[in-house]
C-alpha positions as CSV (number, residue, x, y, z in Angstrom):
1,M,-120.6,63.2,28.6
2,N,-124.0,63.8,30.1
3,Y,-126.1,63.8,26.9
4,I,-126.3,62.2,23.5
5,S,-127.2,63.9,20.3
6,L,-130.9,63.8,19.4
7,D,-129.7,62.5,16.0
8,D,-128.1,59.5,17.9
9,Y,-131.1,58.9,20.1
10,K,-132.8,55.6,19.1
11,K,-136.3,57.0,19.6
12,A,-135.7,60.4,17.9
13,W,-138.3,59.6,15.3
14,V,-141.0,60.8,17.7
15,F,-139.6,64.3,17.4
16,R,-139.5,64.1,13.6
17,H,-143.1,62.9,13.0
18,K,-144.6,64.7,10.0
19,D,-147.9,65.4,11.8
20,M,-146.2,66.8,14.9
21,P,-143.0,68.6,13.8
22,V,-140.7,69.9,16.5
23,S,-139.0,73.2,15.6
24,A,-135.3,73.2,15.1
25,E,-134.9,75.5,18.2
26,D,-136.9,73.1,20.4
27,A,-135.0,70.1,19.1
28,K,-131.8,71.7,20.3
29,R,-133.3,71.8,23.8
30,I,-134.5,68.2,23.9
31,K,-131.5,66.4,25.4
32,P,-131.5,62.6,25.8
33,M,-129.2,61.7,28.6
34,A,-126.3,59.3,28.3
35,K,-127.0,56.0,29.9
36,E,-124.7,56.6,32.8
37,R,-126.2,60.1,33.6
38,A,-129.7,58.7,33.3
39,A,-128.9,55.9,35.7
40,V,-127.7,58.4,38.3
41,L,-130.7,60.6,38.0
42,W,-133.1,57.6,38.0
43,S,-131.5,56.2,41.2
44,T,-131.7,59.6,42.8
45,M,-135.2,60.8,41.8
46,V,-137.1,57.7,40.8
47,S,-136.0,54.3,42.1
48,R,-132.9,52.6,43.5
49,V,-134.4,49.2,42.9
50,H,-136.5,49.0,39.7
51,D,-135.3,49.8,36.2
52,H,-138.7,50.5,34.5
53,P,-142.1,51.8,35.6
54,D,-143.6,48.3,34.9
55,F,-141.8,47.0,38.0
56,F,-142.6,49.8,40.5
57,D,-143.9,48.5,43.8
58,T,-144.4,49.8,47.3
59,S,-140.7,50.1,47.8
60,D,-140.7,53.0,45.3
61,W,-142.4,56.3,46.1
62,C,-143.9,56.1,42.5
63,G,-145.3,52.7,43.3
64,L,-147.4,54.0,46.2
65,E,-150.9,55.1,45.2
66,E,-151.0,57.4,48.2
67,N,-148.5,59.7,46.3
68,F,-151.0,60.2,43.5
69,S,-154.2,62.2,44.0
70,H,-156.1,61.5,40.8
71,D,-156.0,60.4,37.1
72,I,-157.0,62.4,34.1
73,N,-157.3,61.3,30.4
74,W,-154.6,62.8,28.1
75,Q,-155.2,60.6,25.1
76,D,-158.5,62.2,24.0
77,V,-156.8,65.6,23.8
78,W,-153.6,64.1,22.2
79,E,-155.6,62.9,19.3
80,V,-156.5,66.5,18.3
81,S,-153.8,67.9,16.1
82,G,-152.0,70.9,17.8
83,A,-153.8,70.5,21.1
84,A,-152.3,72.0,24.2
85,L,-151.2,69.9,27.1
86,P,-154.3,69.4,29.3
87,E,-154.8,72.4,31.6
88,E,-155.4,70.1,34.6
89,I,-151.8,68.8,34.2
90,I,-150.3,72.2,33.8
91,T,-152.3,73.5,36.9
92,H,-151.3,70.5,39.0
93,L,-147.6,70.8,38.2
94,G,-147.5,74.5,38.7
95,W,-144.1,74.9,37.0
96,E,-142.6,77.9,35.4
97,A,-141.7,77.8,31.7
98,N,-138.0,77.6,32.4
99,T,-138.2,74.7,34.9
100,T,-135.8,71.9,34.0
101,V,-137.9,68.7,33.5
102,Y,-137.0,65.1,33.1
103,F,-139.1,62.7,31.1
104,C,-138.2,59.4,32.7
105,M,-138.9,56.3,30.8
106,A,-136.4,53.8,32.2
107,R,-133.2,53.8,34.2
108,D,-131.2,54.2,30.9
109,N,-133.7,56.4,29.0
110,I,-134.4,59.9,30.3
111,I,-134.8,63.1,28.3
112,E,-134.1,66.5,29.8
113,T,-135.7,69.7,28.6
114,T,-137.6,72.7,29.9
115,F,-141.3,72.8,30.8
116,D,-142.1,75.2,27.9
117,V,-140.4,72.9,25.4
118,F,-142.3,69.9,26.9
119,K,-145.6,71.8,26.7
120,R,-145.1,72.7,23.1
121,N,-144.1,69.2,22.1
122,W,-146.0,67.1,24.5
123,Q,-147.8,65.2,21.8
124,S,-144.5,63.9,20.5
125,F,-143.4,62.9,24.0
126,M,-146.6,60.9,24.4
127,F,-145.4,58.4,21.8
128,L,-143.1,57.3,24.6
129,A,-145.8,57.2,27.3
130,D,-145.3,53.8,29.0
131,G,-145.6,54.7,32.7
132,S,-143.2,57.6,32.0
133,L,-142.7,60.1,34.8
134,L,-142.4,63.8,34.2
135,I,-140.4,65.2,37.1
136,G,-139.3,68.8,37.6
137,K,-135.9,69.7,39.0
138,K,-136.3,70.7,42.6
139,R,-140.1,70.2,42.4
140,T,-142.3,67.8,44.2
141,T,-145.3,67.7,41.8
142,V,-145.2,64.9,39.2
143,A,-147.2,63.4,36.4
144,Q,-147.0,59.8,35.2
145,F,-148.2,59.2,31.7
146,L,-149.6,55.7,31.2
147,E,-150.1,53.8,27.9
148,T,-153.8,53.6,28.7
149,G,-154.1,57.2,27.9
150,N,-154.4,58.4,31.5
151,A,-152.0,60.5,33.5
152,K,-151.6,60.1,37.3
153,L,-151.0,63.4,39.0
154,G,-149.2,63.3,42.3
155,E,-146.5,64.6,44.7
156,K,-143.0,63.1,45.2
157,P,-142.3,62.8,48.9
158,K,-139.7,65.3,50.1
159,G,-136.4,63.9,51.3
């Protein structure tokens, strides 16, 4: 089994928040990964060594500042009810609506969805921003959402 039910996901409350409701249709497309599947994806796309963004270092591509071009503030926009994902993030990523994306919080905690679902519900996902990486399947552009309210925009090295 690659996914667990959103109902069984321990942090599903972020998608049920009364001020930021997620539609039933979008909820079906927000798929928390089973721990085993998440661990494989994390090891392949994020880090073979570290289990959480707090521990990234220069042995991880995501721990190298050279892989990130600049930071932007997401929190100010997030605080506006119904606000869209900041345009600078959308432009940097350059992904199509149907791009499969992975919101990577830790080795055992990854959510798969599509970019259009993420964009519509980004404010809910930001409750989970703790160094979380947004990575697109077969894409090199990335965003890392920090608990400080900033996002680091960068490129994942090829290979």
